C-alpha positions, 0 to 999 in steps of 0.5 A: 164898916170894916175897911182893911188893906187885904191885898198888895198887888203892884199898888195898894188896893183898898178892899171892903169886907173880910180877908177870906174874900181874897185868896192868893195861892202860890203857883206850886206847893210841895205836897210832901211839906203841906198836904192840906195846901196841896189838897186845897189847891187841887180842889180850887183848880177843879172848881175853877175848871168846872170839874164840880164832881171831882172838886166835891171829892177833893174837898171831902178828902180835905175836910177829913184830913183837916178834921184829923189834924185839927186845922180850923182854917182848912176845915172852913175852906173845905166846907165852903168849897164843898158847898160851892161845888155841890151847888154848882153841880146842881145837887140842890137838896144836898147843898141846902144843909151845907149852906145852912151850916155856912150861914150859921158860921158867918153869923158867928163871925165878928163882922158878918161880912160873908153872911149876905153871900152865904144867904144868897147861895143858900137861897139859890139852892132852895130856889133850885129845890123849889123851896121858894118861901124859904129862899125868899126869907134868906134873900130878904135877910141878904138884901138888908145886909147888902144895903147896910154895907153900901150905906154912907159910901160915896156914889161910885163906891155904892155903884161898884158894890151894887154891881157885885150884889145885884144878883141877890135882888134879881133872884129875889124877884124870881123867887117872888114871881115863882110864888105868884107874888108879882106885885111884891116883885115889882117893889123889889125891882124898884128898890134894886135900881138907882138907889145910889143915885137916889141917895145923891138926890136925897142929900141935895133936896131932903133933910132925911133919907127916903126909904125905897117905895112900897107898892102904895107909894109906886101907885101914888107916884103914877097917880100924882104924875099922871103917867103910866109907868112901864117897868122892865126887869131882866133876870137870868140864872143868878149864879155868882157862886165863884164870882166870875159867872156871867149873868146873861138875862134869860127872862124879861119881866114887865109891869105896867102901872096906870095912873088909876093904880091898876098893875099888869104883869108880863113875863117873856122867855128871851131864849124862846124867841131866839134871843141868846144875848139881849145885849148883842140883840140890842146892839145889832138892832141899833146898828140896823135901826140907825143904819150907819155901820151896816146892817147887823144880822139878827136871827130871832122868832119875833115877827117883823121885817127889821129892828124897829119891828123886832124891838116893838114885838119884844118890848111893847106888844106884850103890854100894848093893851095896858098903855093909854090910848091918848097920844098926849098921855104920859108914859114913863119907861124904866129900862134896865141893862141893855134896854137903856140903849133902846130908842123907844120912840122909834119902835114900830107897830105892825101898822107901821106907826112909830111909838112916839106917834102913839105916846108921849114918852119919857125915861126914868132910872126908877120910880123914886127919882120921880117922887123926889122930883115931884117933892122938890120945891120949884126952881128959883133960877131967874138967870139968863139961859146959857146956850153953847154952840159950835165951840172952837174945836180942841184937838184930842190927845194923840190926834194932829187935827182938831175935832170937826166944826159943827155949823148946824150946831151954831145955827141951832144955838143962834135960833134957840137963843133968839127964842129965849131972848139971850145971846149964845156962846159961840166959837171962841166964846164957848169956853168954860170960863165964859159960861161958868159965872152964869151956870148956877142961876141959869134956868136953861143950859143948852149944849150944841157940840160934840159929846165924848164917852171915853175917847174919839177914834181917829177914823172920822169921816170928814164928809159926815156932819155928825156930832159923834164919838167912837170908842177907841180900839184899845179901850180896856172895857165896854160900856158894861164893864166887860173886858174887850180883849178876852185873851188877856190873863185874868186875876184867877189865871195868876192865882188871885181869887176875889169873891165879890160882894163887898170888895172895891179895887181902886185904879192903877192896879195890875194883876200879872201885868194886866190892869185890874179893869180887865183882869178883874172885869168878871168879878165887877170889883174895880171902882166904876168910872164916871165917863163922859165929856162935853166939848168946849173951847180950850181955855188956858185959865184952868190948871186942870187938864180937862177944862184947859184942853176944852172938855167939861167932864162928868166929874166936873159937872156933878160938882156943880151947884145948878138950879136949871129947870132944863138941860139939853145935851144936843151932842152925840151919845149923851144918854150913854155911859157906863151901864150898871145895876144902878143905871147909866153912869155918865153925863145925864146922871151928873147933870141931874145929880148937880141939881138940874130938874130935867135933861134931854140927851141922845142915844147915838151920833146925831146928824147936825142939820136935822138936829138943829131943826128938831131943837128949834122946834122943841123950844118953839113948842115949849113957848106954848106947852110947858110939858117938856116931854110933850114938846119933845114929842111934837118936835120929833113928829115935825122933824120926821116929816122932813127927815123921815129916817129915825136916825134924824129924829129918834135919838133923843130921850127926856128924863126928869120933871116934865113941867 
């Protein structure tokens, strides 16, 4: 792959791809000295402003003048700009030959790095014109090209590139569904998720790479694991012609694959049921469900009285007939995007029963991770379980008091340690230096403490005994990588144009005085971070600031070499992180990549005392039933009897090898 330093902002930026991916235009160009540049700038400005018909006319003028003057670069710019404007104006039939010409040109360039973008836009025009088979062929070629660009890169670089490329895979799913080939769309949906994570697992457990699963292999996993697979996929208009378009999901695809091999498919028009933004809808329903920050306003045409009813009708009701009737039968849910934040266990059917009462649930990023887990030799770890509870709480930066103590977490750790016949690490003993010698051989790792995503807000209610985290108000992007403050200037506002697809921008880069995380947020080109930390006791033995200050971060976790059969993160928001096209990047992914066979994580700020009860029940159940997902289900049901509100029992999800 070509690796070129193409742009210098405040610091050096490493970019992957071709020089035409980055354009920096001066703020003012003298028309009398260079008419071609003046026409180019005017056309670009019209295109960026959404004046597509005007941009088409200006690009035609530019092409005519460039042809007369023999300027190859200006001719190429004009043809590309005209094709973009025609496509965005939805003149699909006219756009097809324009993009075919660009595809031909890209095939003749030395590195072909612009080819997958051109192929995807050609397919978008063909899809709009109803030429679904032609669009499928173009997209399959684009997918092969994208896959080759990501090959052999580091994990976060692969994730970053896929953020820019995912629309190609989603458009291919739409194209296949439009042809009635929903089984093939399932194969694409599987191949388009968590592939970077799969590569990490392959490097650790397999001598050779494993190709994405075909339909027969997906069926085989469901049969071998004796689980019903529920695969969700979200698609939208998939327009990324300029690279700054938002892709709001408009359609939900759902597949159910039974252990016997039967496949059922459902599609749901989200806008038809009143959901304009699925991310907003999920956030509002979560707020209402856990009822901590007040009830969110939800306006949809879905039946039901509250969030649990809405989400059930949206996600489960259309496929309920295809789910197993036996509550002990395994159901593996494979979410996408905002659906990773949905507490499926708490969804409630019209009879008032929660989903966890009817099904034994687990979550997976894709089917292939289940296949790899099944093919991995049994863990040989024989070491003592490592149980951490209520460390001596450190003080966070910019705060003048330590994090609140968690007495319930301490009692939880003592109870769990008694069940596992070991001694817990409590208080001042719960430092990384104390637990480090035992991590590589431990069969169980249990952390009952605070969990952090990015930083902790100073407004912590001392009367609440919660293991929780709140995002700082000045954090630049949300969990999806979108800029929190939309008023800040973008790179395009400063005449820096990035066409995403094969671009990686490192940290500490500013455009027009604004950090690239914000200024280039819409383009998704800034290297994805690895958020998350578990709170331990501060320890002066370590030179690195995080461990010294008492924070075991996701970056440090992924570098560990673990053989643990089970990791339990009994802390807040440990199942969250940066939500990407490759899945959730955070603590759970880090522990699995480090070698853990399975993890139990939480989706929100968990209450201290009910959580202690739930975890004690979980380990007690494991003594009689080695199925971890079943043990967690029974612990939820037991806790529900004493603490019926879903906030008390519904946050936890299981991922990984059940037995």
